[in-house]
PyMOL commands that place a pseudoatom at each C-alpha (Angstrom):
pseudoatom trace, name=CA, resn=UNK, resi=1, chain=A, elem=C, hetatm=0, pos=[18.918, 21.995, -23.276]
pseudoatom trace, name=CA, resn=UNK, resi=2, chain=A, elem=C, hetatm=0, pos=[16.706, 18.631, -21.825]
pseudoatom trace, name=CA, resn=UNK, resi=3, chain=A, elem=C, hetatm=0, pos=[14.601, 19.392, -18.982]
pseudoatom trace, name=CA, resn=UNK, resi=4, chain=A, elem=C, hetatm=0, pos=[13.320, 16.345, -17.279]
pseudoatom trace, name=CA, resn=UNK, resi=5, chain=A, elem=C, hetatm=0, pos=[9.611, 17.543, -17.406]
pseudoatom trace, name=CA, resn=UNK, resi=6, chain=A, elem=C, hetatm=0, pos=[10.320, 17.097, -21.306]
pseudoatom trace, name=CA, resn=UNK, resi=7, chain=A, elem=C, hetatm=0, pos=[11.310, 13.555, -20.869]
pseudoatom trace, name=CA, resn=UNK, resi=8, chain=A, elem=C, hetatm=0, pos=[9.015, 12.110, -18.718]
pseudoatom trace, name=CA, resn=UNK, resi=9, chain=A, elem=C, hetatm=0, pos=[6.172, 13.508, -21.319]
pseudoatom trace, name=CA, resn=UNK, resi=10, chain=A, elem=C, hetatm=0, pos=[7.572, 12.149, -23.916]
pseudoatom trace, name=CA, resn=UNK, resi=11, chain=A, elem=C, hetatm=0, pos=[8.102, 8.973, -21.997]
pseudoatom trace, name=CA, resn=UNK, resi=12, chain=A, elem=C, hetatm=0, pos=[4.675, 8.867, -20.988]
pseudoatom trace, name=CA, resn=UNK, resi=13, chain=A, elem=C, hetatm=0, pos=[3.828, 9.669, -24.763]
pseudoatom trace, name=CA, resn=UNK, resi=14, chain=A, elem=C, hetatm=0, pos=[5.086, 6.772, -26.033]
pseudoatom trace, name=CA, resn=UNK, resi=15, chain=A, elem=C, hetatm=0, pos=[3.975, 4.147, -23.721]
pseudoatom trace, name=CA, resn=UNK, resi=16, chain=A, elem=C, hetatm=0, pos=[0.386, 5.831, -24.323]
pseudoatom trace, name=CA, resn=UNK, resi=17, chain=A, elem=C, hetatm=0, pos=[1.088, 4.980, -28.235]
pseudoatom trace, name=CA, resn=UNK, resi=18, chain=A, elem=C, hetatm=0, pos=[2.224, 1.434, -27.782]
pseudoatom trace, name=CA, resn=UNK, resi=19, chain=A, elem=C, hetatm=0, pos=[-0.693, 0.925, -25.297]
pseudoatom trace, name=CA, resn=UNK, resi=20, chain=A, elem=C, hetatm=0, pos=[-2.970, 2.398, -27.731]
pseudoatom trace, name=CA, resn=UNK, resi=21, chain=A, elem=C, hetatm=0, pos=[-1.543, 0.163, -31.043]
for i in range(1, 21): cmd.bond("trace and resi %d" % i, "trace and resi %d" % (i + 1))
show_as sticks, trace
zoom trace
């Protein structure tokens, strides 16, 4: 049910938030 693209996007989003924070 979890698509590789979804996980990749989530990882990128978290990294972006951490970098911005």
